[in-house]
C-alpha positions as CSV (number, residue, x, y, z in Angstrom):
1,M,-18.9,1.3,37.1
2,N,-16.1,-1.2,36.3
3,K,-18.8,-3.8,35.3
4,Q,-20.3,-1.3,32.9
5,I,-16.9,-0.5,31.3
6,S,-16.2,-4.2,31.1
7,A,-19.5,-4.9,29.4
8,I,-19.0,-2.1,26.9
9,M,-15.5,-3.4,26.1
10,S,-16.9,-6.9,25.7
11,L,-19.6,-5.7,23.3
12,E,-17.0,-3.7,21.3
13,S,-14.9,-6.8,21.0
14,I,-17.8,-8.9,19.8
15,I,-18.7,-6.2,17.2
16,D,-15.1,-6.0,16.0
17,T,-14.8,-9.8,15.7
18,F,-18.0,-9.8,13.7
19,R,-16.5,-7.0,11.4
20,L,-13.4,-9.1,10.8
21,A,-15.5,-12.2,9.9
22,I,-17.6,-10.1,7.5
23,Y,-14.4,-8.7,6.0
24,F,-12.9,-12.1,5.2
25,I,-16.2,-13.4,3.8
26,L,-16.6,-10.4,1.5
27,T,-13.0,-10.4,0.5
28,I,-13.1,-14.1,-0.6
29,G,-16.4,-13.3,-2.5
30,V,-15.0,-10.3,-4.3
31,L,-11.9,-12.3,-5.2
32,L,-13.9,-15.1,-6.7
33,V,-16.1,-12.8,-8.7
34,S,-13.1,-10.8,-9.9
35,F,-11.6,-13.8,-11.6
36,F,-14.8,-14.6,-13.5
37,P,-13.4,-13.3,-16.9
38,E,-10.4,-15.7,-16.7
39,G,-12.7,-18.5,-15.6
40,W,-15.1,-17.9,-18.5
41,L,-12.2,-17.8,-21.0
42,L,-10.7,-21.0,-19.6
43,F,-14.1,-22.7,-19.8
44,F,-14.5,-21.5,-23.5
45,Y,-11.1,-22.9,-24.5
46,L,-11.6,-26.2,-22.7
47,N,-15.1,-26.8,-24.1
48,T,-14.8,-25.6,-27.7
49,E,-12.5,-25.9,-30.6
50,P,-11.6,-22.2,-31.2
51,E,-10.1,-21.1,-34.5
52,L,-6.4,-20.7,-35.0
53,L,-6.7,-16.9,-34.7
54,H,-8.4,-17.2,-31.3
55,C,-5.6,-19.6,-30.1
56,L,-2.9,-17.1,-31.2
57,L,-4.7,-14.3,-29.5
58,A,-5.4,-16.3,-26.3
59,P,-2.5,-14.6,-24.3
60,L,-3.9,-11.2,-25.2
61,Y,-7.4,-12.2,-24.2
62,F,-6.2,-13.5,-20.9
63,F,-4.1,-10.3,-20.3
64,I,-7.1,-8.1,-21.0
65,A,-9.2,-10.2,-18.7
66,Y,-6.6,-10.0,-15.9
67,C,-6.5,-6.2,-16.3
68,I,-10.3,-6.1,-15.8
69,T,-9.8,-8.4,-12.7
70,V,-7.2,-6.2,-11.1
71,I,-9.3,-3.0,-11.5
72,F,-12.5,-4.6,-10.5
73,Y,-11.0,-6.2,-7.3
74,G,-9.2,-3.0,-6.3
75,V,-12.1,-0.7,-6.6
76,I,-14.8,-3.0,-5.1
77,H,-12.6,-4.3,-2.3
78,S,-11.1,-1.0,-1.3
79,Q,-14.1,1.3,-1.7
80,L,-16.8,-1.2,-0.5
81,V,-15.4,-4.0,1.6
82,V,-12.6,-2.2,3.5
83,R,-14.7,1.0,4.0
84,L,-17.6,-1.0,5.4
85,T,-15.7,-3.4,7.7
86,L,-12.4,-1.9,8.7
87,P,-11.2,1.5,10.0
88,Y,-10.3,3.2,6.7
89,R,-8.3,6.0,8.4
90,I,-6.2,5.0,11.4
91,K,-5.6,7.5,14.2
92,P,-2.1,7.9,15.8
93,G,-1.7,6.1,19.1
94,N,-0.8,2.8,20.7
95,Y,-3.0,-0.3,20.2
96,P,-2.3,-3.6,22.0
97,H,-1.9,-6.6,19.8
98,H,-4.4,-8.7,21.7
99,S,-7.2,-6.1,21.6
100,S,-10.0,-6.1,19.1
101,K,-8.8,-2.7,17.8
102,G,-5.3,-4.0,17.4
103,R,-6.6,-6.9,15.3
104,L,-8.6,-4.5,13.1
105,I,-5.6,-2.3,12.6
106,A,-3.4,-5.3,11.7
107,I,-5.8,-6.4,9.0
108,R,-6.3,-2.9,7.8
109,L,-2.5,-2.5,7.3
110,T,-2.4,-5.6,5.2
111,A,-5.8,-5.2,3.4
112,D,-4.1,-4.1,0.2
113,G,-1.8,-7.2,0.2
114,I,-3.7,-9.1,-2.4
115,F,-4.1,-6.1,-4.6
116,K,-0.3,-5.4,-4.4
117,S,0.4,-9.0,-5.4
118,M,-1.9,-8.6,-8.4
119,I,-0.2,-5.5,-9.6
120,K,3.3,-7.0,-9.3
121,V,2.4,-9.3,-12.2
122,F,2.7,-6.3,-14.4
123,T,6.3,-5.6,-13.6
124,F,7.2,-7.4,-16.8
125,L,6.0,-4.2,-18.5
126,P,8.9,-1.9,-17.6
127,F,8.1,1.7,-16.6
128,V,4.4,1.2,-17.4
129,W,2.4,-0.5,-14.6
130,G,5.5,-1.0,-12.5
131,I,6.1,2.7,-11.7
132,F,3.6,5.1,-13.2
133,L,0.3,3.5,-12.4
134,F,1.2,2.0,-9.0
135,P,0.7,5.2,-6.9
136,Y,-2.6,6.0,-8.6
137,L,-4.0,2.5,-7.9
138,M,-2.8,2.5,-4.3
139,R,-4.7,5.7,-3.6
140,L,-7.7,3.4,-3.5
141,Y,-6.4,2.0,-0.2
142,G,-5.7,5.4,1.3
143,L,-2.2,6.3,0.1
144,K,-1.8,10.1,-0.1
145,C,0.5,11.1,-2.9
146,G,0.9,14.2,-5.1
147,K,1.5,14.6,-8.8
148,N,4.2,12.8,-10.8
149,V,5.0,10.4,-8.0
150,H,6.9,7.2,-9.0
151,I,6.8,4.1,-6.8
152,A,8.4,0.8,-7.6
153,T,6.0,-2.1,-7.1
154,N,8.5,-4.1,-4.9
155,T,8.0,-1.8,-1.9
156,W,6.2,-2.1,1.4
157,I,4.1,1.0,2.1
158,D,1.5,1.5,4.8
159,C,-1.1,3.1,2.5
160,P,-3.3,4.7,5.1
161,L,-0.4,6.1,7.1
162,V,1.9,7.4,4.4
163,E,1.9,10.8,2.5
164,I,4.3,11.4,-0.5
165,G,4.7,14.8,-2.1
166,D,4.9,15.9,-5.7
167,N,7.7,14.7,-8.0
168,S,9.1,12.1,-5.5
169,F,10.5,8.7,-6.3
170,I,10.5,5.6,-4.1
171,G,13.0,2.9,-5.1
172,W,12.8,-0.9,-5.3
173,N,12.4,-3.0,-2.1
174,S,12.1,0.0,0.2
175,V,9.9,0.1,3.3
176,L,7.8,3.2,4.2
177,S,6.0,2.2,7.4
178,G,3.8,4.3,9.6
179,H,3.6,1.7,12.4
180,A,6.0,-0.2,14.6
181,N,5.6,-3.2,16.9
182,E,6.8,-2.3,20.4
183,N,6.0,-4.0,23.7
184,R,3.2,-6.0,22.2
185,Q,1.6,-2.9,20.8
186,F,1.1,-1.3,17.4
187,V,2.6,2.2,17.6
188,I,0.9,4.3,14.9
189,E,2.7,7.5,13.8
190,P,2.0,8.6,10.2
191,L,5.0,9.2,7.9
192,K,5.4,12.1,5.5
193,V,7.7,12.4,2.5
194,G,8.0,15.9,1.0
195,K,8.2,17.2,-2.5
196,N,11.0,16.3,-5.0
197,C,12.4,13.6,-2.7
198,T,14.3,10.5,-3.7
199,I,14.2,7.4,-1.5
200,G,16.7,4.9,-2.9
201,S,16.4,1.1,-3.1
202,Y,16.4,-1.1,0.0
203,C,15.7,1.9,2.3
204,V,13.7,1.9,5.5
205,V,11.8,4.9,6.6
206,G,10.0,4.4,9.9
207,P,6.9,5.8,11.6
208,G,6.7,9.4,12.6
209,V,9.5,10.5,10.1
210,E,8.9,13.8,8.3
211,V,11.2,14.2,5.3
212,G,11.8,17.7,4.1
213,D,11.5,18.8,0.4
214,N,14.3,18.1,-2.0
215,T,15.8,15.3,0.1
216,M,17.7,12.3,-1.2
217,L,18.2,9.1,0.8
218,G,20.9,6.8,-0.5
219,I,20.6,3.1,-1.2
220,M,20.3,0.8,1.9
221,S,19.9,3.7,4.2
222,G,17.2,4.7,6.8
223,W,16.1,7.1,9.5
224,K,15.1,6.3,13.1
225,K,11.5,6.5,14.1
226,G,10.3,10.1,14.6
227,T,13.2,11.8,12.8
228,K,12.5,15.2,11.4
229,V,14.6,15.5,8.3
230,P,15.4,19.1,7.2
231,P,15.1,19.8,3.4
232,N,17.7,20.1,0.7
233,G,20.1,17.4,1.8
234,V,21.7,14.1,0.7
235,W,21.6,11.4,3.5
236,V,23.4,8.0,3.6
237,G,23.7,5.3,6.2
238,A,21.7,3.6,8.9
239,P,20.8,5.7,10.7
240,A,21.3,8.1,7.9
241,K,23.6,11.1,8.2
242,R,23.7,14.2,6.0
243,I,26.7,14.2,3.7
244,K,26.0,17.2,1.5
245,D,23.5,19.7,0.3
246,R,21.1,19.0,-2.6
247,H,20.0,21.9,-4.8
248,L,17.4,21.1,-7.5
249,K,16.3,23.3,-10.3
250,N,13.4,23.0,-12.8
251,M,11.8,20.0,-11.0
252,E,8.3,20.9,-12.1
253,P,7.2,18.6,-15.0
254,K,6.8,20.3,-18.3
């Protein structure tokens, strides 16, 4: 019986290792194909003598090409490569680092890293790509978020493990993580932020936290893992403590 279990585990480990290899190969391939528009434009400018107008419009051409690259990579990588090779949804539980499942989860949690880096380039366009479009694009990688959600691009969010309610705001350099590293294990506990919530800059919200509606977390604050935060409060500190009530009116967008 033990030999059969060991053989099954060994086979699963081989399959998972094969999945990781395929993931990296496909990711590199999609990345190379995605930058084809920029490569073609660069080849054009290096091998021809374009007119003055084309030279003046070159930054615009490259910007448009980069936008195409970002969208193409995000869609193909998240909806094809990740879904075919990695666990798109991660179940709560404990997964040892050295196990094949642990390695798959580690890669899954960082699979959107390249895409996030691509999007951060657009932060020079204030309040356009930096906030409004970020949550919509990160839905490709499993982020659950409602309507009118604003997320600053300089954040760390475990997309497949985080849910954010309508009309909520996540500030700069904050961390919303649905996993923790404990005793050489990945501890997976999804995180939920309610509606009309504000998470300030440089905040840390850990796995298993459930934030009630109409809650505000002050700058450089955080909650312990597994905290159940009641609604309608203002919280400050690390660990955060409730300092006053928060009453919001007319929060629905017109």
